[in-house]
C-alpha positions in Angstrom: 237.0 48.1 80.0 237.3 47.4 76.4 236.1 43.9 76.8 233.1 45.2 78.4 232.3 47.6 75.5 233.0 44.2 73.3 230.6 42.2 75.5 227.8 44.8 75.0 228.7 45.0 71.3 228.1 41.3 70.8 224.8 41.5 73.0 223.7 44.0 70.8 224.0 41.9 67.6 222.8 38.9 69.0 219.8 40.7 70.0 219.1 42.0 66.7 220.1 38.6 65.2 217.7 36.6 67.5 215.0 39.3 67.4 215.0 41.3 64.3 213.0 44.6 64.2 210.5 45.3 61.3 210.9 41.5 60.1 207.9 41.3 57.9 206.3 41.7 54.8 204.0 44.5 53.8 200.8 43.7 52.2 201.4 46.1 49.3 205.0 46.9 49.3 205.4 50.0 47.0 209.3 49.2 46.5 211.4 46.2 46.8 214.5 44.7 46.1 216.4 41.3 46.8 219.9 41.4 48.1 222.1 38.2 48.0 225.9 37.4 49.2 226.9 34.3 47.3 230.0 33.9 49.2 228.1 33.1 52.5 224.6 32.7 51.1 222.9 35.4 53.3 219.9 36.8 51.5 217.2 39.4 52.4 214.6 41.2 50.7 213.8 45.2 51.7 210.6 46.4 51.1 210.4 50.1 51.3 207.4 52.6 51.0 208.2 56.4 50.6 206.2 59.4 50.5 206.2 62.3 47.7 208.7 64.0 49.4 210.9 61.3 49.0 211.0 60.3 52.6 211.2 57.0 53.8 208.0 56.3 55.4 208.0 52.5 56.1 210.8 49.8 55.5 211.0 46.3 56.6 212.9 43.2 55.6 212.9 39.4 55.2 215.8 37.1 55.1 217.8 34.7 56.1 221.4 34.6 57.3 224.1 35.3 59.7 223.3 37.4 62.9 225.8 40.2 61.5 223.4 40.3 58.3 220.2 40.1 60.1 221.6 42.6 62.9 222.2 44.9 60.5 219.1 44.7 58.5 217.2 44.9 61.8 219.2 48.2 62.8 218.9 49.6 59.4 215.1 49.5 59.4 215.2 51.5 62.7 217.3 54.0 61.9 216.3 54.9 58.2 212.5 55.4 58.7 211.6 58.9 58.5 214.9 59.7 56.7 214.9 61.1 53.4 216.6 59.0 50.9 219.4 61.5 50.3 219.9 61.2 54.3 219.5 57.3 54.2 222.1 57.2 51.5 224.6 59.4 53.3 224.2 56.6 56.0 224.7 54.0 54.0 228.1 55.9 52.9 229.5 56.4 56.2 228.2 52.8 57.5 230.0 51.5 54.5 233.5 54.1 55.4 233.0 53.0 58.9 233.0 49.1 57.9 236.1 49.2 55.4 238.4 52.1 56.9 240.6 51.5 59.7 241.4 55.4 60.2 237.7 56.1 60.4 237.1 58.8 62.8 233.3 59.1 64.3 234.0 62.5 65.9 235.2 63.9 62.2 231.9 62.4 60.8 229.5 64.6 62.5 229.2 62.1 65.4 225.6 61.4 64.2 223.9 59.4 66.6 222.9 56.7 64.0 226.7 56.0 63.1 226.9 55.7 66.7 224.4 53.2 67.0 226.0 51.7 63.7 229.3 51.1 65.3 228.4 47.8 66.9 229.1 46.4 63.6 232.6 48.1 62.8 234.0 45.3 64.3 233.7 43.6 60.7 236.6 45.8 59.5 238.6 43.2 61.0 237.0 40.5 59.0 236.6 41.6 55.0 234.3 38.9 54.3 232.2 40.1 56.5 231.8 43.5 55.5 229.3 42.2 53.0 227.4 40.5 55.3 227.0 43.9 57.2 226.2 45.9 54.2 223.8 43.5 52.6 220.8 44.9 53.4 222.1 48.5 52.9 222.9 47.6 49.1 219.1 46.2 49.0 217.7 49.5 50.4 219.6 51.4 47.9 218.5 49.0 45.2 214.8 49.5 46.3 214.7 53.1 46.3 216.1 53.3 42.8 213.8 50.8 41.3 216.6 47.8 41.1 215.1 44.4 41.7 217.8 42.4 42.9 221.6 43.2 44.0 224.7 40.9 44.7 227.4 41.4 46.6 229.5 39.8 44.1 
C-alpha cells in the first residue's frame, strides 16, 4: 500500500512538473517577484494580482528548474487563487512546517484540504536540499505580495 501511495505521489509531481498549471506571464501583472535557488539553479518569477480586499484574484508563474520546484509552483498557483494574503501566508507556513518537521501531524493542523493536496511534496523532508526547491515559489509569492522584487533561498 505504501508503495502505491508513493507511486501516486510521484505521478502527481511528474504531471505538474511536465504540465504546469498557470504557467504564464500576465499582460500587466500587478505584482511580481523573482526567486532563485543558487544551490541547484532553480528560477521562478511569480505574478500576483490582488484586489482591494487583499484577496489573490490571479497568480501565475514562469520558471525553470527541477520537477519538484515546478510542481510546487504549479500546485501553489492552484491552491492560493481566491485566498486572502493572510490565508496564503498561513498555507505557506503550514507547508514549510510539513516539509521540515518530522513529527508534522496533518490531523493536528486542522486537516486543511489544501495541505492534504500539498502532502505529495512532503517527501522532500528526507532531502533537506530539496526543501528549498519545494518552497522557492512560495517564497517568491510572499515577496511579491509584500513588494519585494527578488528573493534567494540562500
